[in-house]
C-alpha positions in Angstrom: 77.1 -0.8 -58.7 78.4 -4.0 -57.2 81.4 -5.9 -58.6 79.0 -8.6 -59.9 76.8 -6.1 -61.7 79.9 -4.5 -63.2 81.2 -7.9 -64.4 77.8 -8.7 -65.9 77.6 -5.3 -67.7 81.1 -5.9 -69.1 80.2 -9.4 -70.2 77.2 -8.0 -72.0 79.3 -5.4 -73.7 81.8 -7.9 -74.8 79.2 -10.1 -76.3 77.6 -7.2 -78.2 81.0 -6.1 -79.5 81.8 -9.5 -80.8 78.4 -9.9 -82.3 79.0 -6.8 -84.3 82.5 -7.9 -85.5 82.5 -9.1 -89.1 86.2 -10.3 -89.2 87.2 -11.7 -85.9 90.7 -12.6 -87.1 91.4 -9.0 -88.4 90.2 -7.6 -85.0 92.6 -9.7 -83.0 95.5 -9.5 -85.5 97.4 -6.6 -83.8 97.4 -8.5 -80.5 98.6 -11.7 -82.1 101.4 -9.8 -83.9 102.5 -8.1 -80.7 102.6 -11.5 -78.9 104.8 -12.9 -81.7 107.0 -9.9 -81.8 107.8 -10.5 -78.2 109.8 -13.6 -79.2 111.8 -11.8 -81.8 112.7 -9.1 -79.2 113.6 -11.9 -76.8 116.1 -13.6 -79.1 117.5 -10.4 -80.7 117.0 -7.5 -78.3 119.5 -5.3 -80.2 118.1 -6.2 -83.7 121.5 -7.2 -85.1 120.6 -10.6 -86.5 119.5 -11.1 -90.1 115.7 -11.2 -90.4 115.6 -14.9 -91.4 117.8 -16.0 -88.5 115.8 -13.9 -86.0 112.6 -15.5 -87.3 114.1 -18.9 -87.0 115.2 -18.3 -83.4 111.9 -16.6 -82.5 110.1 -19.7 -83.8 112.1 -21.9 -81.4 111.6 -19.5 -78.6 107.8 -19.6 -79.2 107.8 -23.4 -79.3 109.8 -23.5 -76.0 107.3 -21.1 -74.4 104.3 -23.2 -75.3 106.2 -26.4 -74.3 106.8 -24.9 -70.9 103.1 -24.0 -70.6 102.2 -27.6 -71.4 104.6 -28.9 -68.9 103.2 -26.7 -66.1 99.7 -27.6 -67.1 100.5 -31.3 -66.9 102.1 -30.8 -63.5 99.0 -29.0 -62.2 96.7 -31.7 -63.5 98.8 -34.4 -61.8 98.3 -32.8 -58.4 95.6 -34.3 -56.3 92.5 -32.2 -55.9 
C-alpha cells in the first residue's frame, strides 16, 4: 500500500469514528485534561503548593503558552511569502 493510500484509509477511518461518536466533548476530555495538567506540573513539579495557588499559577502558565503561540504565529504571517 502506498503512503497516499494509507493516509486515505486512515482519513476514512477517522471520519467513520467521529460519525459514530455521540458526545465529542466526552471523547476528547481525557486529552484536554492531560494538556491542562501539564501546566500544573510545570509550575509545581514537586506538588508542594496548595491546590488553589497551583491552579492560579497554572492558569497564568497556560495563558503565557498561548500568548507565545500567538506571537510566533504573527511573526510567521509577517514574513514575506
